[in-house]
C-alpha angles and dihedrals in degrees: 000000000000123000108266120209125211118278117268097265091056103041092052093058089078089053092052093050093049091049092049092245094295126127124158130219106272142215086205128167098259109143090150094056095130093054092039094054091050092049091046089054091048092051091046091051091049090052095049093045101043121359101045096051091048091048091051091052091047091050091050096053101034117084114232095245091054093046090049091050092051091050091049091050094055092042088055091052089053090058088080091063090043093052093048091052091046087059095044089053091047092243092144097161091051090046090054091050093047091048090053090048091051095047093047094049093042092055114023090025093055100244091329097302088125118045095223091154091058091056088048091057101259105143119219116238133203114223131149139160093267088060091046091054088050091050088052090056100260110150117238096237124198124344113251135178112217124205108266092344091074129194117022142139124225092265094050091046090060090043090054090065091057091045089057092052093051093049109105090213089066089067098054101119100205108081094209094052093044093050090048091054092048094047093047092051093050094047094045092050091048092048090051090059099046094099093049102050093089086074090065094042091057099033103090146352087235103050094178093057092045092052092046094050093045092050094048093047094048094048091050089049092051095048090056095039093244096314109086118175111271093241091060090066089061089070090065100043137077118257 
């Protein structure tokens, strides 16, 4: 079973928080807007009907230390993907630091349950194959909302395939165990964001456009490590 990301409404909450709740009106590349809006509504409905209620129940019965340990565990697994993309982007110093972080948390931190590396000053980084393609000069392409995987562009959609194949959970042979890991990760991530979703609810009259703009800005920001070319901001602003 492939790794399944959170639905669009959930994944974008992280974007909104990182952007400080600000997204501008965009002139974004959204030629599939009709389809995208329909898929966004489908993902949102799936979240409200299934994922959110399950996440609320999980949050209610799981003590904070256990929930934090589960989140740390999955974050530590993701370090493998981060390290590979560090290397592919020739960020060798960052790759060394992330490798040290992974090894420290995997051993002293008991498989990443405790973020010992964080306390030791090893900063967590966010790298994936979509960012690597961007660093290599691949254009983002059209914005697209995927079923269950949520907001993407064409470049990130191709990157997602590589992300799946570098996810250790993908290689768990027993289907039951693999499905349990995937489900736990999704529910834990969703529960973590329960307290933040009010930001999205109150952010804009057009939630779809707000999510799209926030996603595109954040991905551009990540590709350029927080320093995108000035002309790239023009894509997201009114003329």
